[in-house]
C-alpha positions, -999 to 999 in steps of 0.1 A, spaced: 643 160 204 612 149 223 596 117 215 564 135 205 583 150 176 601 118 165 593 106 131 592 70 120 620 64 94 634 35 75 673 32 77 674 13 45 659 42 26 682 70 40 659 81 67 630 88 43 593 81 51 571 61 26 545 79 7 508 74 12 507 47 -15 540 30 -6 576 34 -17 580 50 -52 604 38 -76 615 5 -91 609 -23 -66 595 0 -41 560 -15 -40 541 16 -49 503 11 -55 484 32 -79 450 17 -65 443 12 -28 415 -15 -22 389 -5 3 392 -26 36 366 -51 40 339 -40 64 325 -63 94 298 -55 117 292 -69 152 275 -61 185 291 -43 214 293 -78 230 313 -93 201 336 -64 196 337 -50 232 373 -42 228 365 -17 202 337 1 222 331 31 223 336 34 186 358 62 172 331 72 147 294 62 149 269 57 121 251 87 107 219 67 99 191 57 123 194 21 135 158 18 147 132 -1 127 133 -25 96 168 -27 80 162 -11 45 197 -11 30 229 10 31 234 47 33 245 58 -3 270 84 12 285 66 41 277 30 35 262 26 69 232 5 77 200 22 74 167 13 94 136 28 87 98 24 89 70 47 100 58 26 129 92 21 146 101 57 140 70 68 157 68 46 187 104 37 194 126 63 180 101 93 184 115 107 151 82 114 137 47 125 152 25 105 128 30 68 118 26 74 82 47 77 50 41 90 15 62 72 -13 68 91 -46 87 79 -76 86 70 -112 74 37 -123 99 8 -122 123 22 -96 110 2 -66 83 22 -48 66 -13 -41 97 -29 -34 108 -8 -3 71 -9 9 72 -48 7 106 -47 26 90 -27 55 59 -50 54 81 -80 57 102 -65 86 72 -52 105 56 -87 102 86 -99 121 79 -75 148 43 -86 151 26 -59 131 0 -73 105 4 -59 69 -28 -50 52 -26 -46 17 -60 -29 7 -59 -33 -30 -31 -49 -49 -37 -39 -87 -5 -56 -104 -2 -77 -81 29 -65 -62 22 -80 -27 2 -113 -33 34 -135 -32 46 -118 0 13 -122 19 11 -159 9 47 -164 20 38 -149 54 9 -173 57 -16 -146 51 -52 -144 36 -56 -136 -2 -89 -121 -10 -96 -120 -48 -120 -94 -63 -130 -88 -98 -155 -96 -125 -166 -132 -120 -138 -137 -93 -153 -125 -60 -177 -100 -44 -176 -75 -15 -209 -65 0 -205 -29 9 -236 -33 33 -219 -61 51 -211 -48 87 -184 -76 88 -171 -82 124 -190 -52 137 -222 -73 143 -205 -101 163 -183 -75 182 -214 -56 192 -229 -86 208 -198 -90 229 -197 -53 239 -219 -33 262 -228 2 269 -212 30 249 -186 7 233 -216 -14 217 -232 20 205 -199 34 191 -191 2 170 -227 1 156 -226 39 148 -193 33 130 -205 5 110 -237 24 99 -215 55 90 -191 34 69 -220 17 49 -236 50 43 -203 65 32 -195 37 8 -230 39 -9 -224 76 -15 -189 69 -27 -201 43 -53 -228 67 -65 -202 94 -67 -182 72 -90 -212 62 -111 -222 98 -117 -187 114 -115 -203 138 -90 -213 133 -54 -250 127 -44 -270 157 -31 -276 164 5 -311 153 2 -302 119 -13 -275 113 14 -302 119 39 -325 94 22 -297 68 21 -290 73 58 -327 67 69 -333 41 44 -303 21 59 -319 24 94 -353 11 80 -335 -18 63 -318 -28 96 -350 -29 113 -368 -49 88 -341 -73 74 -328 -104 92 -293 -113 82 -269 -95 61 -285 -72 35 -272 -63 1 -277 -33 -23 -308 -50 -37 -324 -48 -4 -316 -11 0 -330 -4 -35 -363 -21 -24 -365 0 7 -363 32 -15 -388 19 -39 -413 9 -12 -414 45 0 -418 39 39 -432 69 59 -399 75 75 -380 77 42 -407 99 26 -404 123 58 -368 130 52 -373 133 14 -397 161 21 -423 149 -4 -453 170 13 -474 139 14 -474 134 -24 -462 101 -36 -456 114 -70 -432 140 -56 -414 114 -38 -409 94 -70 -395 124 -87 -371 133 -57 -358 97 -56 -357 90 -93 -320 98 -98 -311 78 -66 -331 50 -77 -314 48 -111 -280 49 -95 -288 20 -73 -302 0 -102 -269 6 -120 -250 -8 -90 -274 -38 -87 -278 -45 -123 -242 -50 -133 -236 -15 -149 -202 0 -152 -192 -13 -118 -204 -47 -125 -218 -71 -98 -188 -71 -74 -208 -50 -48 -242 -65 -53 -238 -101 -37 -227 -113 -3 -190 -111 5 -174 -144 -6 -142 -143 16 -146 -123 48 -114 -107 61 -96 -121 92 -81 -97 116 -54 -119 131 -31 -124 100 -17 -105 70 -43 -97 43 -41 -86 6 -70 -77 -16 -59 -90 -50 -77 -69 -75 -52 -74 -105 -79 -90 -127 -95 -56 -132 -82 -42 -164 -65 -9 -164 -91 6 -188 -118 2 -162 -106 31 -142 -140 37 -125 -143 1 -115 -107 1 -101 -113 32 -81 -147 18 -66 -130 -15 -56 -100 3 -41 -122 25 -20 -144 -2 -9 -113 -23 2 -100 6 21 -134 12 38 -137 -25 46 -102 -29 59 -104 3 81 -137 -11 96 -121 -44 105 -93 -25 122 -118 -3 142 -135 -36 154 -102 -50 164 -93 -19 185 -127 -18 201 -125 -55 211 -90 -49 226 -101 -19 246 -127 -40 262 -102 -66 270 -118 -92 248 -90 -96 221 -53 -89 221 -40 -56 209 -29 -58 172 -14 -32 152 -16 -29 114 5 -15 87 -19 -5 60 -7 -2 24 -27 23 1 -12 17 -34 -21 36 -65 -36 64 -46 -43 85 -77 -67 62 -93 -93 68 -65 -89 106 -64 -94 111 -101 -125 89 -102 -151 116 -92 -157 148 -72 -158 143 -35 -136 112 -34 -108 133 -19 -128 139 11 -136 103 15 -97 94 15 -90 124 36 -112 109 63 -94 77 62 -60 92 65 -64 115 94 -72 91 121 -46 63 116 -25 75 147 -56 72 170 -65 38 156 -32 22 161 -23 19 123 7 26 105 0 37 68 20 38 35 5 58 7 21 54 -28 18 74 -60 40 84 -88 44 121 -87 30 153 -71 14 161 -104 -10 130 -98 -23 148 -68 -24 183 -82 -42 172 -114 -75 172 -98 -102 196 -114 -112 216 -84 -87 236 -64 -101 227 -30 -96 189 -39 -60 198 -49 -52 213 -15 -67 184 3 -47 159 -19 -15 179 -11 -23 176 26 -19 138 23 18 145 18 21 172 43 8 151 71 28 123 65 54 115 90 80 107 64 83 113 27 103 86 6 112 98 -30 128 78 -57 137 92 -91 116 121 -101 117 145 -132 129 179 -129 95 193 -135 83 179 -102 108 196 -80 89 229 -77 57 210 -66 76 188 -42 96 217 -26 63 233 -15 54 203 6 90 190 15 119 214 19 146 201 -5 182 214 -11 196 218 -46 219 187 -39 188 166 -31 170 177 -61 199 169 -84 201 136 -67 163 126 -74 167 138 -111 198 118 -117 180 88 -104 152 90 -130 176 88 -159 170 59 -184 190 27 -182 222 23 -203 224 -1 -233 250 -28 -233 261 -35 -268 279 -66 -259 247 -84 -245 221 -64 -264 204 -58 -230 196 -28 -211 214 -25 -177 193 -16 -146 182 19 -144 207 40 -123 180 51 -97 165 16 -93 165 8 -54 176 43 -44 155 65 -23 157 96 -3 141 95 32 129 130 42 116 138 76 102 174 80 130 200 71 158 176 82 185 167 56 174 136 36 190 102 40 199 86 6 195 48 9 199 19 -16 176 -10 -9 193 -44 -16 172 -76 -19 179 -110 -7 176 -140 -29 143 -149 -11 130 -114 -18 139 -115 -54 115 -145 -59 85 -129 -43 93 -95 -59 94 -108 -94 69 -89 -116 79 -103 -149 66 -138 -144 42 -138 -174 74 -133 -197 89 -166 -184 80 -194 -205 95 -226 -220 99 -234 -257 64 -247 -259 49 -219 -243 45 -234 -208 50 -212 -178 81 -218 -158 90 -212 -122 122 -194 -117 144 -190 -88 168 -160 -86 202 -165 -69 220 -138 -48 241 -127 -80 210 -122 -99 212 -153 -120 180 -172 -127 175 -210 -127 143 -230 -138 131 -252 -109 96 -262 -122 77 -262 -153 38 -259 -149 15 -281 -171 -15 -268 -189 -39 -292 -171 -28 -274 -138 -60 -258 -122 -41 -226 -118 -37 -224 -155 -73 -224 -162 -88 -193 -177 -107 -170 -155 -145 -176 -154 -168 -158 -177 -191 -135 -157 -218 -138 -182 -221 -175 -177 -233 -191 -146 -232 -227 -139 -259 -240 -114 -250 -272 -96 -277 -298 -98 -283 -324 -72 -272 -359 -81 -301 -383 -89 -299 -417 -76 -320 -447 -87 -326 -471 -58 -350 -493 -78 
């Protein structure tokens, strides 16, 4: 018999071989359960004797570590910028995140933002409604800009860094940055009017706005506000009257501009959109650090105001990015890349006719501007619930153009709409449907367990098979991801600061007092306090 055919035997067992689980029978050491071996991970330098590996990982290892592959247990790394720049897996540095509420859409986006910050890419959260990202940006040493009634202003006519950048640039670069700032201001005025009316302004009104802004820039010194633009329209200068086609009749001009004037008065006078856009910007955005626009103080019932603020934040943020890239092209500033997060996309799309075009323009040029982008919504139905079919097709294009689509738990009714944009197998559909099941009830503790799909996501790139991954949080991330802070109070009602251990247990580390300035109620926007100079008596 050749050595190749020899079988290992045990003489004490009569030449028999052990079974896969050991020796059966009394005293044989048979095991009904085989414990999985402990896994370890090391570099090729640390475990050089095991290289090359017999079996490699099936998940990409380029980008931010997200979690473990649900099927293989291998580490999964993923983010739109790394997959675009380094791995060359996608052709557009953007992603669209879909999933039912409470399953972790913001969590996986925060993980990517945190990892990309370590790579030197600045996260920009252009509108945080809950807030989900404020604690993360503060932990990164970034800038928090608060907006809301009585809490902050954002002047949509403020060119921001464009004015100073234009002074540092020359030639066509200066003209380009000035034209971009002018177009952005005109677009925002038109967008706010669209939200006020629930319909876009007419072509004639947009032409009047364009010319009035040019006249305003020539007349006004400093940074103008909407009140100054309204005055230009009311003053009826010849250049504005010419584009209004009033045929030399001032009465006709008043009739033509009556609707536009009424809308501008509504924006200036604190109507449905308040006074957020009618004053100078309180906290200008800085381009060299992470930034979040905290708009969580705007109530969910004020849908028009939320949509207007979100759109203004998006426009303001992209304007700052354009200035940063123009200065870098001229060699005046270091090249910076940004990871822009557009959360609650559906709120803006439903605010009025024509706003889909505004968002569509923002999402088409992210690759040329050195910007990675994350767009977040709940379901495809949010995008397809628009009134006009052309708007629905454009909104669907947001998902189609995304480099990757990340799906959490979704209902069965969403599968047909999703499959039209992202090819899905039946197995993948059933996986997403199972993840949206409600949590189980523990009769022993009287509490609900975590939903089965919380933290589970399917990463889809084109027609490739999806990669299921579970996002696991560290103890530090659990602290900045806590969205239930308002429910953690002591016996006397005082709010508590709680730290979360790696095993999920919580410990109280601090108790706030009611005289803490952070616990003061928000200011009443109807009451203004005017500081009076101190009077001294020297006699």
